[in-house]
C-alpha positions as a printed Julia matrix, in Angstrom:
342×3 Matrix{Float64}:
 -29.15   -65.06  28.51
 -25.4    -64.91  29.22
 -25.51   -61.15  29.27
 -28.34   -61.13  31.84
 -26.32   -62.97  34.51
 -23.03   -61.3   35.47
 -19.81   -63.27  35.38
 -18.98   -64.98  38.66
 -15.5    -66.23  37.77
 -12.27   -64.38  38.68
 -10.77   -62.33  35.87
  -7.23   -61.89  37.19
  -4.16   -62.77  35.16
  -3.22   -65.32  37.81
  -6.58   -67.1   37.49
  -6.32   -67.17  33.69
  -2.85   -68.66  34.05
  -4.28   -71.37  36.34
  -6.97   -72.15  33.76
  -4.32   -72.59  31.05
  -2.53   -75.1   33.27
  -5.82   -76.82  34.06
  -6.38   -77.3   30.35
  -2.86   -78.65  29.87
  -3.37   -81.13  32.71
  -6.6    -82.36  31.11
  -4.86   -82.83  27.78
  -1.95   -84.65  29.43
  -4.41   -86.85  31.33
  -6.16   -87.82  28.09
  -2.81   -88.51  26.43
  -1.98   -90.94  29.26
  -5.31   -92.73  28.59
  -4.64   -93.12  24.86
  -3.67   -96.78  25.21
  -6.97   -97.6   26.92
  -8.74   -97.58  23.55
  -8.0   -100.07  20.78
  -8.85   -99.63  17.11
 -11.57  -101.97  15.87
 -12.64  -100.5   12.54
 -11.23   -97.05  11.74
 -11.46   -95.32   8.36
  -9.15   -92.31   8.56
  -9.79   -91.31   4.93
 -13.52   -90.94   5.6
 -12.82   -89.1    8.85
 -10.53   -86.64   7.06
 -13.12   -86.04   4.33
 -16.01   -85.24   6.72
 -16.46   -81.59   7.74
 -18.75   -82.54  10.67
 -17.77   -85.33  13.05
 -19.75   -86.9   15.91
 -18.0    -88.33  18.97
 -19.64   -90.76  21.38
 -18.75   -93.16  24.2
 -21.28   -95.91  24.85
 -22.05   -99.27  26.41
 -24.94  -101.56  25.42
 -26.99   -99.1   23.35
 -28.18  -101.29  20.48
 -31.76  -100.19  21.23
 -30.97   -96.54  20.51
 -28.24   -96.73  17.88
 -30.26   -97.21  14.65
 -32.33   -94.07  15.24
 -29.35   -92.12  16.6
 -27.25   -92.75  13.5
 -30.1    -92.11  11.06
 -31.04   -88.88  12.8
 -27.55   -87.4   12.76
 -26.83   -88.59   9.23
 -29.92   -86.71   8.14
 -28.69   -83.6    9.95
 -25.35   -83.56   8.15
 -22.9    -85.53  10.31
 -20.31   -87.01   7.97
 -18.64   -89.56  10.22
 -19.08   -91.02  13.71
 -16.15   -91.78  16.03
 -17.28   -94.23  18.72
 -15.59   -95.64  21.81
 -17.38   -98.81  22.91
 -16.9    -99.54  26.6
 -17.39  -103.29  26.79
 -20.79  -103.74  25.14
 -22.14  -107.27  25.07
 -25.49  -106.62  23.37
 -24.23  -106.42  19.77
 -23.62  -102.65  19.76
 -19.97  -102.89  18.71
 -20.67  -105.41  15.95
 -23.49  -103.25  14.61
 -21.34  -100.13  14.64
 -18.4   -101.86  12.99
 -20.68  -102.8   10.08
 -21.55   -99.16   9.32
 -19.42   -97.52   6.63
 -19.6    -94.06   8.21
 -18.65   -95.22  11.72
 -15.14   -95.71  13.11
 -14.97   -97.8   16.27
 -12.51   -98.08  19.15
 -13.05  -100.43  22.06
 -12.05  -100.45  25.71
 -12.82  -102.33  28.89
 -11.07   -99.75  31.06
 -12.82   -98.01  33.95
 -15.39   -95.51  32.63
 -15.45   -93.42  35.8
 -11.66   -93.15  35.92
 -11.66   -91.88  32.33
 -13.75   -88.9   33.51
 -16.83   -90.73  32.21
 -15.33   -91.25  28.77
 -14.14   -87.66  28.32
 -10.45   -88.63  28.37
 -10.96   -91.19  25.6
 -12.89   -88.8   23.39
 -10.35   -86.03  24.0
  -7.69   -88.3   22.47
  -9.8    -88.67  19.33
 -10.8    -85.01  19.18
  -7.17   -83.95  19.51
  -6.13   -86.24  16.64
  -9.06   -85.93  14.24
 -10.98   -82.83  15.28
  -8.84   -79.74  14.54
 -10.44   -77.55  11.88
 -13.71   -79.52  11.92
 -17.05   -79.07  13.61
 -17.19   -81.69  16.35
 -20.47   -82.83  17.89
 -20.27   -84.69  21.2
 -23.62   -86.38  21.82
 -24.49   -89.43  23.91
 -26.62   -92.18  22.39
 -29.69   -90.84  24.24
 -29.19   -87.2   23.14
 -30.97   -86.15  19.96
 -30.3    -82.6   18.76
 -33.12   -80.47  17.39
 -32.65   -76.96  16.0
 -34.96   -74.03  15.31
 -37.24   -74.65  12.33
 -35.99   -78.25  12.3
 -32.86   -77.12  10.47
 -29.75   -79.18   9.85
 -26.43   -79.11  11.67
 -24.78   -78.43   8.31
 -26.93   -75.28   7.96
 -26.03   -74.23  11.49
 -22.28   -74.66  11.03
 -22.4    -72.61   7.82
 -23.97   -69.78   9.82
 -21.57   -70.14  12.76
 -18.56   -70.09  10.41
 -19.85   -66.95   8.71
 -20.32   -65.2   12.06
 -17.03   -66.54  13.53
 -18.89   -68.22  16.4
 -16.84   -71.24  17.56
 -19.33   -73.07  19.82
 -23.02   -73.8   20.23
 -25.12   -74.52  23.32
 -28.18   -76.61  24.09
 -30.64   -77.32  26.87
 -31.03   -81.02  27.65
 -34.75   -81.81  27.83
 -35.67   -85.04  29.63
 -38.46   -86.85  27.76
 -40.72   -89.4   29.47
 -43.92   -91.41  28.96
 -47.32   -91.01  30.61
 -47.62   -93.82  33.15
 -44.94   -96.09  34.54
 -41.65   -95.76  32.68
 -41.46   -99.56  32.64
 -44.74   -99.85  30.71
 -43.82   -97.57  27.8
 -43.38   -99.16  24.4
 -40.52   -98.51  22.03
 -39.49  -100.24  18.8
 -35.73   -99.92  18.14
 -35.15   -97.74  15.1
 -38.27   -95.65  15.64
 -38.28   -92.03  16.76
 -39.08   -92.38  20.5
 -40.39   -88.82  20.71
 -43.24   -89.55  18.29
 -44.36   -92.49  20.42
 -44.82   -92.99  24.15
 -41.7    -91.11  25.27
 -43.05   -87.74  24.17
 -43.7    -85.68  27.33
 -41.48   -83.1   29.04
 -41.42   -80.38  31.69
 -41.55   -77.0   29.97
 -40.71   -75.11  33.19
 -39.24   -74.09  35.53
 -35.56   -74.01  34.64
 -33.08   -71.97  36.65
 -29.7    -70.57  35.69
 -26.58   -69.51  37.54
 -23.01   -68.74  36.56
 -20.34   -71.34  37.22
 -17.78   -69.73  39.49
 -14.82   -71.28  37.7
 -15.7    -71.94  34.06
 -18.13   -69.02  33.65
 -20.73   -71.04  31.75
 -24.42   -70.9   32.59
 -25.42   -73.87  34.74
 -29.02   -74.81  33.94
 -31.12   -77.06  36.17
 -34.74   -78.14  36.1
 -36.99   -80.61  34.36
 -38.51   -83.87  35.48
 -35.48   -85.32  37.29
 -35.18   -82.13  39.31
 -38.91   -82.26  40.1
 -39.16   -85.96  40.93
 -35.85   -86.98  42.46
 -33.95   -83.92  43.72
 -36.61   -81.58  45.08
 -35.04   -81.77  48.56
 -31.49   -81.24  47.24
 -31.85   -79.08  44.11
 -28.1    -78.4   43.86
 -27.57   -82.14  43.31
 -29.97   -82.18  40.37
 -28.43   -82.97  36.97
 -26.91   -80.14  34.98
 -29.0    -79.55  31.85
 -26.71   -77.24  29.85
 -24.24   -78.56  27.28
 -21.87   -77.15  24.68
 -21.89   -80.12  22.32
 -20.91   -78.5   19.02
 -17.46   -76.88  18.73
 -15.2    -75.82  15.87
 -12.31   -77.82  17.27
  -8.75   -76.68  17.68
  -5.77   -78.41  19.25
  -5.63   -77.48  22.9
  -9.38   -77.59  23.49
 -10.62   -79.87  26.27
 -13.97   -80.66  27.85
 -13.94   -80.52  31.62
 -17.09   -82.42  32.6
 -18.9    -84.28  29.82
 -19.78   -81.42  27.45
 -21.13   -79.24  30.28
 -17.96   -77.12  30.41
 -15.05   -76.66  28.05
 -11.71   -74.88  28.07
 -10.69   -72.27  26.95
 -13.48   -70.56  28.88
 -14.73   -68.25  26.08
 -16.13   -71.36  24.35
 -18.7    -71.55  27.16
 -20.28   -68.23  26.12
 -23.02   -69.87  24.07
 -26.12   -68.03  25.32
 -25.17   -64.5   24.34
 -27.92   -62.3   22.91
 -28.41   -62.9   19.22
 -26.86   -66.37  19.21
 -28.95   -69.43  18.35
 -29.34   -72.33  20.75
 -30.81   -75.81  20.45
 -32.24   -78.66  22.49
 -31.07   -82.18  23.21
 -34.16   -84.39  23.43
 -33.02   -86.85  26.08
 -34.39   -90.38  25.71
 -33.2    -91.52  29.13
 -36.6    -92.93  30.1
 -37.04   -95.71  27.57
 -38.59   -98.96  28.9
 -35.11  -100.38  29.62
 -34.37   -97.72  32.25
 -35.09  -100.15  35.09
 -32.6   -102.73  33.83
 -29.96  -100.06  33.21
 -30.49   -98.69  36.73
 -29.99  -102.16  38.24
 -26.73  -102.48  36.32
 -25.54   -99.06  37.41
 -26.2    -99.81  41.08
 -23.63  -102.59  40.7
 -21.14  -100.85  38.37
 -21.27   -97.36  39.98
 -19.68   -95.86  36.89
 -21.85   -92.9   35.99
 -21.52   -90.43  38.86
 -18.62   -88.99  40.84
 -20.46   -89.62  44.11
 -22.3    -92.79  43.2
 -23.62   -93.44  46.73
 -25.68   -90.26  46.55
 -27.65   -91.72  43.65
 -28.61   -95.09  45.19
 -32.11   -93.89  46.09
 -32.48   -92.34  42.63
 -31.69   -95.63  40.9
 -33.93   -97.61  43.24
 -36.84   -95.34  42.38
 -36.21   -95.84  38.66
 -36.15   -99.62  39.11
 -39.64   -99.41  40.64
 -40.94   -97.77  37.44
 -42.29   -94.38  38.59
 -44.9    -92.37  36.72
 -43.12   -89.09  35.89
 -46.15   -87.46  34.28
 -48.04   -84.64  35.99
 -50.79   -82.23  34.98
 -48.15   -79.68  33.92
 -46.44   -82.11  31.54
 -46.32   -81.0   27.89
 -46.51   -83.3   24.87
 -43.79   -82.76  22.29
 -44.99   -81.67  18.86
 -41.81   -80.41  17.19
 -38.99   -77.86  17.18
 -41.3    -74.88  16.64
 -43.06   -75.69  19.92
 -39.74   -75.64  21.8
 -38.9    -72.26  20.32
 -42.29   -70.83  21.31
 -41.73   -72.06  24.85
 -38.34   -70.31  24.97
 -36.37   -73.54  25.34
 -34.29   -72.71  22.28
 -33.84   -69.69  20.08
 -32.8    -68.88  16.54
 -31.24   -65.57  17.65
 -29.89   -63.72  14.6
 -29.91   -66.94  12.55
 -32.66   -65.83  10.17
């Protein structure tokens, strides 16, 4: 897919020089934020021994955490590095009790940390070099072609000298009001009520600075941003990277520097899907909280109507909605590909 859409970013030596300084500024910014996060329960020996690390910033996600951890353990993640941003629902205590989880805490401003990116950059810079680093929010569940493991994927990527891996984020939702769905913490939400998605359309364009493909579409685009499609959420991510010192995410895991790490959709390369469990039954309560905190978007006022609609419990289902049946289905629909990964 990368090869089908020409590069839109400048290629001059001056622009490349500016990008190097941009990356240095991001690293310096994260270094300045290092004292925001305090160690709660950190096992550096286990971190050093794990070839695949997962990094996550969260707040009040006890509902999702049991399934999240079990899923990624089963896929080959060796250790989880978590920054807890002031949870008061038992999330931090639960995480601190897990032997394969290291926890840092902070009550600093999430938005001013670039939505947690600065905090995670500190940890990736210290613990990530030479390891495969997965950056996945608590509502993002990775699935791969044939239902394969991350450990299988990284073996292939190492063999082919491919340093990064891209995914499409697929919003999952129930049939009927989002407030009336049922979910039992610890269960797989995508085998229960939250099992529908929009298979199409998705549109792609080149980012004019970072040269990654910007993907938009899905149910949030259809339901909430039809009048302003350029404001719709970005659905592409580069969450899995063979980390080196000097790497830095720019915006969540949507873009990363150096820019060649964004070239994840080249012909022959595999890609995956993040099943996004945003629309669990607690979405209304979380939206009410976010209207007050205004921590999740750069231009929070633009999303007031969006949050108010979620509080009302909309029905996101339509006659084009598709029920999730497994990774093979997503590959048949062209939402992910195995590429040359036989």
